[in-house]
C-alpha positions in Angstrom: -11.9 3.7 2.4 -14.7 1.2 2.4 -14.4 -1.7 0.0 -16.8 -1.9 -2.9 -19.0 1.1 -2.1 -19.1 1.9 -5.7 -20.5 -1.6 -6.5 -23.4 -1.0 -4.2 -23.3 -4.4 -2.8 -26.4 -3.7 -0.8 -28.3 -4.2 -4.1 -26.8 -7.5 -4.9 -29.6 -9.7 -3.3 -31.1 -12.0 -5.8 -33.8 -14.7 -6.2 -32.7 -18.1 -7.3 -35.7 -20.4 -7.5 -37.2 -20.2 -4.0 -34.1 -18.9 -2.2 -33.1 -15.3 -1.5 -29.3 -14.9 -1.7 -27.1 -12.1 -0.5 -23.3 -11.5 -0.1 -21.6 -9.7 2.7 -17.9 -9.2 3.1 -15.2 -8.0 5.5 -11.7 -7.0 4.4 -8.4 -7.1 6.3 -9.8 -8.8 9.4 -7.1 -10.2 11.6 -8.8 -12.8 13.9 -10.7 -15.8 12.6 -12.1 -16.3 16.1 -14.0 -12.9 16.0 -15.2 -12.8 12.5 -18.7 -14.1 13.3 -19.1 -11.3 15.9 -17.9 -8.6 13.5 -20.3 -6.5 11.5 -20.0 -7.2 7.7 -20.3 -4.8 4.8 -22.4 -5.1 1.7 -25.6 -7.1 0.9 -28.2 -7.3 3.7 -25.5 -6.8 6.3 -24.9 -3.1 5.4 -22.1 -2.7 8.0 -24.5 -3.2 10.9 -25.1 -7.0 11.0 -22.7 -9.8 11.8 -23.0 -13.5 11.0 -24.9 -14.2 14.2 -27.4 -11.4 13.5 -28.0 -12.7 10.0 -28.7 -16.2 11.4 -31.1 -14.7 13.9 -32.9 -12.9 11.0 -33.4 -16.3 9.3 -30.4 -16.4 7.0 -28.1 -19.4 6.8 -24.5 -19.4 5.6 -24.3 -21.1 2.2 -20.6 -20.5 1.5 -17.6 -18.7 2.8 -14.6 -17.5 0.7 -11.4 -16.5 2.5 -8.4 -14.8 0.9 -5.2 -13.7 2.7 -4.5 -10.0 2.5 -1.5 -7.9 3.5 -3.2 -6.9 6.8 -5.1 -10.1 7.6 -7.9 -11.9 5.7 -10.7 -11.0 3.4 -14.0 -12.8 4.0 -16.9 -13.2 1.7 -20.1 -14.7 3.1 -22.9 -16.0 0.9 -26.2 -16.1 2.9 -29.4 -17.7 1.7 -33.0 -17.6 3.1 -36.1 -19.4 1.9 -38.2 -16.8 0.1 -40.5 -16.7 -2.9 -39.6 -13.1 -3.7 -36.8 -10.6 -3.3 -37.2 -6.8 -3.6 -33.7 -6.6 -5.1 -34.0 -9.1 -7.9 -30.7 -9.6 -9.8 -29.8 -12.4 -12.1 -26.0 -12.1 -11.4 -24.7 -15.5 -10.2 -22.9 -16.2 -7.0 -19.7 -16.9 -9.0 -20.0 -13.5 -10.9 -20.5 -11.7 -7.6 -17.6 -13.4 -6.0 -15.3 -12.6 -8.9 -16.3 -8.9 -8.7 -15.6 -8.7 -5.0 -12.3 -10.5 -5.3 -11.2 -8.3 -8.2 -12.1 -5.2 -6.2 -10.2 -6.5 -3.2 -7.1 -7.0 -5.4 -7.5 -3.5 -6.8 -7.8 -2.0 -3.3 -4.7 -4.0 -2.1 -2.7 -2.6 -5.2 -3.8 0.9 -4.4 -2.7 0.5 -0.8 0.7 -0.8 -1.9 1.2 2.1 -4.3 0.2 4.7 -1.6 2.6 3.1 0.8 5.4 3.1 -1.7 4.7 6.8 -2.5 4.7 7.7 1.2 8.1 6.0 1.6 9.5 7.8 -1.5 8.3 11.1 -0.2 9.9 10.4 3.2 13.2 9.5 1.5 13.0 12.7 -0.6 12.5 14.9 2.4 15.2 13.2 4.4 17.6 13.5 1.5 16.8 17.2 1.1 17.5 17.9 4.7 20.8 16.0 4.8 22.0 17.4 1.5 21.1 21.0 2.3 22.9 20.8 5.7 25.9 18.7 4.6 26.6 19.1 0.9 24.9 22.1 -0.7 27.5 24.8 0.4 30.2 23.2 -1.7 28.3 21.1 -4.3 25.6 23.6 -5.3 21.8 23.7 -4.9 21.4 20.8 -7.4 24.8 19.1 -7.0 26.0 20.9 -10.1 29.3 22.3 -8.8 32.6 20.8 -9.8 34.2 21.3 -6.5 38.0 21.2 -6.8 38.9 18.1 -8.8 35.5 16.4 -8.2 32.9 16.0 -10.9 29.5 17.4 -10.3 27.9 14.8 -8.0 24.5 15.0 -9.8 26.3 13.3 -12.7 27.1 10.2 -10.7 25.3 6.9 -10.9 24.0 5.6 -7.6 26.7 2.9 -7.5 29.4 5.6 -8.1 28.0 7.8 -5.4 27.8 5.0 -2.9 31.3 3.8 -3.6 32.9 7.3 -3.5 31.2 8.2 -0.2 32.2 4.9 1.3 35.8 5.2 0.2 36.1 8.7 1.4 34.9 7.6 4.8 37.3 4.7 4.8 40.2 6.7 3.7 40.5 4.8 0.4 39.8 7.6 -2.0 41.5 10.9 -2.5 41.4 13.4 -5.4 42.8 16.2 -3.3 39.6 16.5 -1.2 39.9 13.6 1.3 40.6 15.9 4.3 37.6 18.1 3.4 35.2 15.2 2.7 36.1 12.9 5.6 34.1 14.9 8.3 31.0 14.7 6.2 31.3 11.2 4.8 32.1 9.7 8.1 28.8 10.9 9.6 26.4 9.9 6.9 24.8 6.4 6.9 24.2 4.3 3.8 20.5 5.3 4.0 21.5 9.0 4.1 23.6 8.4 0.9 20.7 6.7 -0.9 18.3 9.5 0.2 20.6 12.2 -0.9 21.0 10.5 -4.3 17.3 10.2 -4.7 16.8 13.8 -3.8 19.4 15.0 -6.4 18.0 12.7 -9.0 14.5 14.0 -8.5 15.3 17.8 -8.5 17.5 17.4 -11.6 14.8 15.9 -13.8 
């Protein structure tokens, strides 16, 4: 997803007195040593010009803003060039443009984090489904609703209860008449498996 496409940064050139000003940016760039040879987005750069190209075209770097991101650094370059007129006149100040870009960067980072968390949750659900179906479902029911022997329905447990009971069955510290039955299963599941199974049951029982 390209940052700030909806803001149409290419139209954000402006005339301030006798200077033409434009802003270009690059998000999540990892190396500070290569940024000036990397094509920038927005403004007059339009994804096809780098800092050196802009200088060749008569622009000078007026300011640079750098913010750390999860995947590297976000760069905002403010370029100026002596000119009595700009075809894209806009009275928005440098500060306002910078604030818009930084706000959009933060929004993009938030969206990326949410998508990452969602992907992790979906992975845990699928792993929990596979493990539960193969290991637990035949005795405890499709949704963990069966009261097997003297055991309560496992979909009624809290996460802490479920973790403790599975751990104690595996260690031989818990027995309500089903320890011999449960041991082969509880001794083969990991703590991550237990959490995934719980998350799966919690979701399908909503």
